[in-house]
C-alpha positions as CSV (number, residue, x, y, z in Angstrom):
1,R,129.5,88.4,70.1
2,M,127.1,86.7,70.9
3,K,127.8,86.1,73.9
4,A,128.1,89.6,75.1
5,I,124.6,90.5,72.9
6,H,123.6,87.2,75.7
7,Q,125.1,89.0,79.1
8,E,124.0,92.2,78.6
9,A,119.9,91.4,77.7
10,E,120.0,89.0,81.2
11,V,121.8,92.0,83.0
12,K,119.3,93.9,82.2
13,M,116.5,91.4,83.1
14,K,117.8,90.3,86.1
15,S,118.4,94.2,86.9
16,A,114.7,93.9,85.7
17,I,113.7,92.2,88.4
18,E,115.7,93.4,91.2
19,H,114.0,97.2,90.6
20,L,110.6,95.5,90.9
21,H,112.0,93.7,94.0
22,A,113.1,97.7,95.7
23,E,109.5,98.7,94.1
24,L,107.3,96.1,96.0
25,K,109.2,95.8,99.0
26,R,108.2,100.0,99.1
27,L,105.2,99.1,99.0
28,R,103.3,98.9,102.1
29,T,106.1,101.0,103.8
30,G,105.4,104.0,107.0
31,R,105.8,102.1,110.1
32,A,101.6,101.4,111.9
33,T,101.7,104.2,115.2
34,L,97.9,104.4,117.9
35,G,99.4,108.4,117.4
36,L,98.3,108.6,114.0
37,L,93.7,107.7,114.9
38,D,94.9,110.7,117.5
39,G,92.8,113.2,115.9
40,V,90.4,110.9,114.3
41,T,87.2,110.7,115.8
42,V,83.8,108.6,115.6
43,D,80.3,110.1,115.5
44,Y,79.0,108.6,118.0
45,F,75.8,108.1,119.2
46,G,74.8,112.1,117.1
47,T,78.6,112.7,119.6
48,P,81.9,113.6,118.0
49,T,83.5,111.0,120.3
50,P,87.9,109.9,119.6
51,L,88.3,106.9,118.5
52,K,90.5,105.5,121.5
53,Q,87.5,105.8,123.5
54,V,85.1,104.0,121.5
55,A,87.4,101.6,121.0
56,T,90.1,99.0,121.7
57,L,93.6,100.6,119.1
58,T,96.4,98.5,119.1
59,V,98.8,97.8,116.3
60,V,99.6,94.4,114.9
61,D,102.5,95.1,113.2
62,A,104.8,97.6,111.5
63,T,101.8,98.6,108.7
64,M,98.7,97.4,110.0
65,L,96.7,98.7,113.2
66,M,93.1,97.6,114.1
67,A,90.4,98.8,115.1
68,Q,88.4,96.1,117.6
69,P,84.7,98.6,118.4
70,W,83.0,97.7,121.9
71,D,79.9,97.9,120.8
72,A,79.6,96.2,116.8
73,K,77.2,98.9,115.4
74,Q,80.0,101.1,115.7
75,I,81.6,99.8,112.6
76,P,80.3,101.9,109.7
77,A,80.8,104.6,111.5
78,I,84.4,104.1,112.5
79,E,85.1,103.1,108.6
80,R,83.7,106.5,108.0
81,A,85.8,108.5,110.3
82,L,88.7,106.5,108.6
83,Q,88.3,107.9,105.6
84,K,87.0,111.4,106.5
85,S,90.2,111.6,108.4
86,D,92.6,112.0,105.4
87,L,95.2,110.8,107.1
88,G,95.7,108.0,103.7
89,L,94.2,105.2,105.9
90,N,91.0,102.9,104.8
91,P,89.4,99.7,105.8
92,T,91.5,96.9,105.2
93,E,90.2,95.1,101.8
94,E,89.8,98.1,100.0
95,R,93.1,99.1,100.9
96,R,94.6,95.6,100.3
97,K,92.8,95.8,96.7
98,E,94.9,98.8,95.6
99,L,97.7,97.7,97.2
100,V,97.6,94.4,94.8
101,K,96.7,96.6,91.6
102,K,99.9,98.9,92.5
103,A,102.0,95.7,92.4
104,H,100.1,94.5,89.6
105,E,101.4,98.1,88.2
106,I,104.8,97.3,89.2
107,A,104.7,94.1,88.0
108,E,103.6,94.8,84.5
109,H,107.0,97.3,84.0
110,A,109.1,95.0,85.2
111,R,107.8,93.0,82.6
112,T,107.8,96.2,80.2
113,Q,111.8,96.2,80.7
114,I,112.2,92.6,80.3
115,R,110.6,92.8,77.0
116,L,112.6,95.6,75.6
117,A,116.2,93.8,76.5
118,R,114.1,90.6,74.5
119,R,113.2,93.0,71.4
120,E,117.6,95.1,72.0
121,A,119.0,91.7,72.1
122,N,117.0,90.4,68.7
123,D,117.5,93.7,67.0
124,K,121.4,93.2,67.6
125,L,122.0,89.9,65.9
126,K,119.4,90.3,63.4
127,K,122.0,92.9,62.8
128,L,125.5,90.9,63.1
129,E,123.3,88.1,60.8
130,K,122.2,90.6,58.2
131,E,126.5,92.3,58.1
132,H,127.3,88.0,57.5
133,E,128.8,88.5,61.4
134,L,127.2,85.5,62.5
135,G,125.4,82.9,60.6
136,Q,121.5,82.2,60.1
137,D,121.8,78.2,62.4
138,D,123.4,80.8,65.2
139,E,121.8,83.5,64.3
140,R,119.2,81.3,65.0
141,R,120.1,79.2,68.3
142,A,120.7,82.6,69.3
143,L,117.7,84.2,68.6
144,E,115.8,81.2,71.1
145,E,118.6,81.8,74.3
146,I,117.5,85.2,74.5
147,Q,113.8,84.0,74.1
148,K,113.8,80.7,76.8
149,L,115.9,83.7,78.9
150,H,112.9,86.6,78.3
151,D,110.0,83.7,79.3
152,R,112.1,82.6,82.9
153,E,112.4,86.2,84.0
154,I,108.7,86.6,82.5
155,D,108.1,83.5,85.1
156,E,110.0,85.0,87.7
157,V,108.0,88.2,87.8
158,A,104.6,86.1,87.9
159,K,106.0,84.1,90.8
160,V,106.9,87.3,92.4
161,L,104.1,89.3,92.7
162,E,101.8,86.5,93.0
163,H,103.9,85.9,96.5
164,K,103.5,89.3,96.8
165,E,99.6,89.3,95.9
166,K,99.2,86.7,98.9
167,D,101.4,89.0,101.4
168,I,99.1,91.8,100.8
169,M,96.0,89.6,101.1
170,T,96.8,87.6,104.3
171,V,95.6,89.2,107.2
């Protein structure tokens, strides 16, 4: 019975980690194409001008577009145009911080699932001890094993989150 409880807790905790990975992968979805910027106009010395006429536009990777203005003084106007475009495009630093915040929320959900699995396993073990199906020493050892499993999986969440954060914040 103890082994089954341990295995069940482990499966639930591993499932939380798998879910974490899946959710974090989806965090930066949506292929970036220059076509997204076709309708964006910049206030260029008082004249609404298409973005592609004031900057060189390139696709950096699947999730990032880059606008290199020919005149650096136009950067604030380009940032305003992108924010007003309602395309969900933000100048990178702000957007990356939003993504990091979302990653932290996803990681917290995973930690909550892991803690829940620990609590369920501990409750089952305590019930077995109370019903005298398990000795106190065995219960204590089993609770320690569940705690070790919990700590290992919580550490894994921290590692995965740290890696994702670096990925997001690296330009």
